[in-house]
C-alpha positions in Angstrom: 0.1 0.1 0.0 1.2 3.4 -1.0 0.6 7.1 0.4 1.2 10.0 -2.3 1.9 13.3 -0.4 1.2 16.1 -3.0 2.6 19.7 -2.7 1.1 22.1 -5.3 2.3 25.3 -5.7 1.7 28.4 -8.3 3.8 27.1 -10.9 5.1 23.7 -9.7 4.1 20.2 -8.3 6.3 18.4 -5.6 5.6 14.9 -5.0 6.7 11.5 -3.1 5.1 7.9 -2.9 5.9 6.3 0.5 5.4 2.7 1.2 2.9 2.6 3.8 4.6 -0.1 6.2 7.8 1.2 6.1 7.2 4.8 5.7 10.1 4.9 3.3 10.1 6.8 0.1 9.8 4.8 -3.2 10.0 7.6 -5.7 9.6 11.2 -5.9 9.6 14.2 -8.0 9.1 17.9 -9.1 6.9 19.6 -11.9 8.4 22.6 -12.7 7.2 25.6 -15.1 3.5 24.3 -15.1 1.5 26.7 -17.8 4.6 27.5 -19.5 6.0 25.5 -23.0 9.1 24.5 -21.2 7.6 22.6 -18.3 9.2 19.4 -17.4 9.0 16.8 -14.8 12.2 15.3 -12.4 11.5 12.1 -11.1 13.9 11.0 -8.1 14.6 7.2 -7.1 16.0 6.4 -3.5 19.6 5.3 -5.4 19.8 8.7 -6.2 19.2 8.4 -10.3 16.8 11.0 -11.8 14.4 10.8 -14.7 13.8 13.9 -16.7 10.6 14.4 -19.0 9.9 17.6 -20.8 6.6 18.1 -22.1 4.2 21.0 -21.9 1.6 21.2 -18.7 -0.9 23.9 -18.9 -2.4 23.2 -15.8 -2.1 21.1 -12.6 -4.4 18.8 -14.1 -2.2 17.9 -16.9 0.9 18.0 -14.7 -0.8 15.4 -12.2 -1.7 13.2 -15.4 1.9 13.4 -16.4 3.1 12.4 -12.9 0.7 9.3 -12.8 2.2 8.1 -15.9 5.6 8.5 -14.7 5.0 6.8 -11.3 3.2 3.7 -13.4 6.8 3.5 -15.5 8.4 3.2 -12.2 6.1 0.3 -11.6 3.9 1.9 -8.7 0.4 0.3 -8.9 -2.1 2.9 -9.0 -4.7 0.8 -7.2 -2.3 0.4 -4.3 -2.1 4.3 -3.9 -4.8 4.0 -1.2 -4.3 7.3 0.5 -3.3 10.9 -0.7 -2.1 13.8 1.6 -2.0 17.4 0.4 -0.2 20.4 1.6 -2.5 23.1 2.1 -0.9 26.6 3.1 -3.9 28.4 4.6 -6.1 26.7 6.8 -6.9 30.0 8.5 -8.3 29.6 12.1 -11.0 27.3 10.5 -8.5 24.2 10.8 -6.3 23.4 14.0 -5.1 19.9 12.5 -5.5 17.6 9.3 -8.7 16.2 8.1 -10.3 14.2 5.6 -11.0 16.1 2.7 -14.8 16.5 2.1 -17.0 18.9 0.1 -17.4 21.1 3.1 -13.6 21.2 3.4 -13.0 21.9 -0.2 -15.2 24.7 0.0 -13.8 26.2 3.0 -10.0 26.0 1.4 -11.7 27.7 -1.6 -13.0 30.7 0.7 -9.8 31.1 2.0 -8.3 31.5 -1.3 -9.1 35.4 -0.5 -6.6 35.2 2.1 -3.9 33.2 0.5 -4.7 34.0 -3.1 -1.3 32.7 -4.4 -1.3 29.2 -2.5 -4.7 27.8 -1.8 -6.1 27.8 -5.4 -3.4 25.4 -6.7 -3.5 23.1 -3.8 -7.3 23.1 -4.5 -6.6 22.1 -8.3 -4.5 19.3 -7.1 -7.3 18.2 -4.6 -10.1 18.1 -7.3 -7.8 16.3 -9.9 -6.5 13.9 -7.5 -10.1 13.1 -6.6 -10.7 12.6 -10.4 -7.8 10.5 -11.1 -7.5 8.3 -7.7 -11.3 8.1 -6.8 -10.8 5.4 -4.7 -7.8 7.2 -2.3 -8.7 8.6 0.8 -7.7 12.4 0.4 -6.2 14.4 3.5 -5.8 18.1 3.9 -2.3 18.9 5.9 -2.4 22.2 7.0 0.9 24.6 7.2 -1.2 27.2 9.5 -2.6 24.3 12.0 0.6 23.8 14.0 0.2 27.5 14.7 -3.5 27.5 16.3 -2.1 27.2 19.8 -0.9 30.7 19.4 -2.4 32.8 22.4 -5.1 35.7 21.3 -2.3 38.3 22.0 0.4 37.0 19.6 -2.1 36.3 16.9 -3.8 39.5 17.0 -2.9 42.8 15.3 -3.4 46.2 16.7 -6.2 47.1 14.5 -10.0 47.8 14.0 -11.6 44.7 15.8 -13.9 44.3 12.4 -11.1 43.5 10.4 -10.2 40.5 12.5 -14.1 39.9 13.1 -15.2 40.1 9.7 -12.3 39.7 7.2 -9.8 37.8 9.4 -7.2 40.1 9.7 -4.8 38.2 12.6 -1.6 36.3 12.5 -1.8 32.5 11.2 1.9 31.7 11.1 3.2 28.9 8.3 5.6 26.1 7.8 3.9 24.4 10.5 4.6 20.7 9.3 8.2 21.9 9.6 8.3 23.3 12.8 6.4 20.3 14.1 8.6 17.6 12.7 11.8 19.4 14.1 10.4 20.4 17.6 9.7 16.6 17.9 13.1 15.4 16.5 14.8 18.2 19.3 12.7 16.7 22.1 14.2 13.3 21.1 17.9 14.8 20.9 17.4 16.8 24.5 15.8 13.3 26.1 12.6 14.4 27.2 9.1 14.6 25.9 8.1 17.1 23.7 5.5 19.0 26.5 8.4 19.6 28.4 10.6 21.1 25.8 11.1 25.1 25.1 12.3 25.8 21.6 13.0 28.6 18.9 12.7 26.7 15.6 14.2 28.3 12.8 13.1 27.1 9.0 15.1 29.4 6.8 15.0 28.6 3.2 13.7 30.8 0.3 11.2 31.4 2.6 12.1 31.7 6.1 10.4 31.7 9.6 11.2 31.7 13.5 8.9 30.1 15.8 8.5 30.2 19.7 7.6 26.7 21.1 6.6 26.7 24.7 6.0 23.0 26.4 5.9 21.7 23.0 3.5 23.8 21.1 3.5 27.1 18.9 3.1 30.2 21.2 4.4 32.5 18.7 5.6 33.0 14.8 7.4 35.3 12.5 5.1 35.0 9.5 1.4 36.6 9.6 -1.7 36.8 7.9 0.5 36.0 5.0 4.2 34.8 4.0 5.7 38.1 3.7 6.5 39.4 7.2 9.2 38.2 9.9 12.4 37.2 8.7 14.3 38.6 5.3 13.6 35.9 2.6 15.1 35.4 -0.9 12.3 37.6 -2.7 10.2 38.5 0.6 10.8 41.8 2.5 10.2 40.3 6.2 8.9 42.9 8.7 8.3 46.2 7.1 6.6 49.4 8.2 3.0 49.5 6.4 3.0 52.8 5.8 5.9 52.2 3.3 3.2 50.3 1.3 0.8 53.0 1.2 3.5 55.6 0.5 5.0 53.8 -2.4 1.8 53.1 -4.2 0.7 56.9 -3.8 4.4 58.0 -5.5 4.6 55.3 -8.1 0.9 55.2 -8.8 0.7 51.4 -8.4 -2.6 49.0 -7.6 -2.4 46.2 -5.0 -1.7 43.7 -7.5 1.4 45.3 -8.5 2.4 46.0 -4.9 1.9 42.6 -4.2 4.0 41.4 -7.0 6.7 43.6 -5.7 6.4 42.4 -2.2 6.5 38.4 -3.1 8.7 38.6 -6.2 11.0 41.5 -5.9 12.1 42.1 -2.7 14.2 40.4 0.4 17.8 39.3 -1.0 16.5 39.9 -4.5 15.6 43.4 -3.6 18.7 44.2 -1.8 21.3 43.1 -4.3 19.4 43.8 -7.1 20.6 40.1 -8.9 20.5 37.4 -6.2 18.0 35.4 -4.6 20.1 32.1 -3.5 22.2 32.9 -0.1 25.2 30.8 -2.3 25.2 33.7 -4.9 25.1 36.4 -2.1 28.0 34.8 -0.1 30.3 34.0 -2.7 30.0 37.9 -4.0 30.1 39.4 -0.5 33.6 40.9 -0.6 33.4 42.5 -3.9 29.9 43.7 -3.8 28.3 45.8 -0.7 24.9 44.9 -1.7 25.8 41.3 -1.1 27.4 42.2 2.4 24.2 44.5 3.2 22.0 41.6 2.3 24.1 39.1 4.9 24.1 41.9 7.4 20.3 42.2 7.2 19.2 38.7 7.2 21.6 38.1 10.0 20.4 41.3 12.2 16.7 40.2 11.7 17.6 36.5 12.7 19.0 37.5 16.1 16.4 40.1 16.8 13.9 37.3 16.7 15.8 35.1 18.7 16.3 37.4 21.5 12.7 38.1 21.7 11.8 34.7 21.5 14.0 34.1 24.3 12.5 37.1 26.5 8.9 35.3 25.6 10.0 31.9 26.4 11.8 32.7 29.6 14.0 29.5 29.1 15.0 27.8 26.2 16.6 24.3 25.9 17.5 24.5 22.2 17.6 26.8 18.9 16.9 24.5 15.8 18.1 25.4 12.2 16.1 23.8 9.6 15.4 24.1 5.8 17.7 24.8 2.9 19.8 27.3 4.3 19.5 26.1 8.0 20.3 22.6 7.0 23.3 23.7 4.5 24.9 26.7 5.4 27.2 26.7 8.2 28.7 30.0 7.3 25.0 31.8 8.1 24.4 29.5 11.2 27.8 30.9 12.5 26.9 34.5 11.7 23.4 33.9 13.1 24.7 32.8 16.7 27.9 34.8 16.7 27.8 37.7 19.5 24.9 35.8 21.5 27.3 33.9 23.8 26.2 36.1 26.8 22.8 34.7 26.1 23.8 31.3 26.5 24.4 30.6 23.1 28.0 29.0 21.9 28.4 27.4 18.4 30.8 24.7 18.0 32.5 26.1 14.4 33.9 22.7 13.9 30.9 20.7 14.3 28.7 23.2 12.3 31.3 23.3 9.6 30.9 19.4 9.1 26.8 19.3 10.0 25.2 19.6 6.6 22.6 17.8 5.1 23.7 17.9 1.6 26.7 15.6 2.7 24.3 13.0 4.4 23.9 14.5 7.8 20.4 14.3 8.8 20.5 16.1 12.7 23.4 17.1 14.7 24.1 19.1 17.8 26.3 21.9 16.6 26.9 23.5 20.0 29.8 23.5 22.6 29.5 21.2 25.4 29.1 24.2 27.9 26.3 25.9 25.9 23.5 26.8 28.1 21.4 26.5 25.2 22.0 23.8 22.9 22.0 24.4 18.9 20.9 21.5 16.7 20.9 21.6 13.0 17.9 19.0 11.9 16.9 18.4 8.2 13.4 18.7 8.2 10.5 16.2 6.7 7.2 17.7 5.9 6.4 14.7 3.7 6.7 12.2 6.4 4.0 14.5 8.7 1.9 14.5 5.5 2.0 10.8 5.2 1.7 9.8 9.1 -1.1 12.0 9.5 -2.9 10.8 6.1 -2.1 7.0 7.4 -3.5 7.8 10.9 -6.8 9.2 9.5 -7.3 6.3 7.7 -6.8 3.9 10.2 -8.9 6.0 12.9 -5.9 6.8 15.1 -5.5 10.6 14.4 -5.0 12.6 17.6 -5.7 16.3 16.5 -3.6 17.0 19.6 0.1 16.6 17.9 1.6 16.3 21.9 -0.5 13.1 21.9 0.1 12.0 18.3 1.9 9.0 17.9 4.5 9.8 15.0 7.3 7.5 14.5 9.9 10.0 14.1 9.3 11.2 17.4 10.3 8.0 19.2 
């Protein structure tokens, strides 16, 4: 029996097929440039081999059809796909856990598209297409926002007119929830105590980035807000920004909301500061000869340190700081920069351990702090797909517990 994990982006589709018994990946891949003439699929196998297929895919319907064709070529029996777990970015305050997809759930995801116009519509397309192509498989929605529904009201409410909250849903929701959930469970395991007794600061740093304060195993604050624009400096998103800036620029340049949304989502962050680079590797390799790259690095480091400090104040006691996602798992240079100068706060990085603890070199997790560091520092490679698969399986089996502290996750053992 197989479980298929699907993650539909605006122009992409990531997928992984897991064996339901071993919870190991059988095959996976990524569809890119959906809607463009040069769209393609790259399918990856556990032994490291890859298969690339170039074919025009006008929409997610066509993309999923191509994916299923390639899975058949990889000897995956479609009748054996018993469950499909869909990553859905925005569940709002409607979903505090993963759920089986019903017509009512689809309707709610669609309604929440007004808050997440870039993310929920493609997820919805993936759900509808999967139901059509694999009608016998159980469909489950796993929400990025669900993990953060434990935040207290003073953390998720904005100081704006109350009607904006009650009538428009304006509040902090947070994202990257499955990643923060996964690494928090693994961190508890590394600390040798129950997740319910752990205070953590988890830093999911990739092209998108977020920090989360976790107290006694649950999220109490997070840097991303109502949208994935706030908080840390990101590849193309600004992070924290005075809202007056948006109004000022719109007035001076005479641009509309759609144009501003593009600037904030696609033209800001590291790209906005450097004017040419999104990838940290490019920014870092040019930092000595390009002052804009130096500025981008210093800005990102400054913002990460601010969140570490503020969350330490909020938590009172911190057991560990966790770095994860593409940059957090693979950029030892930035990890060192993030931790340098925090020694008086009890954070001491072991430079030698840090330098060799890289996911791209096969290290899944490691303690990278010194033995006398009051606050431990971990690098933990995230596995959001495994969370999706285990939630899907548990819902199928009737063993799912919406309280993740009581959920029987294999990776928490």
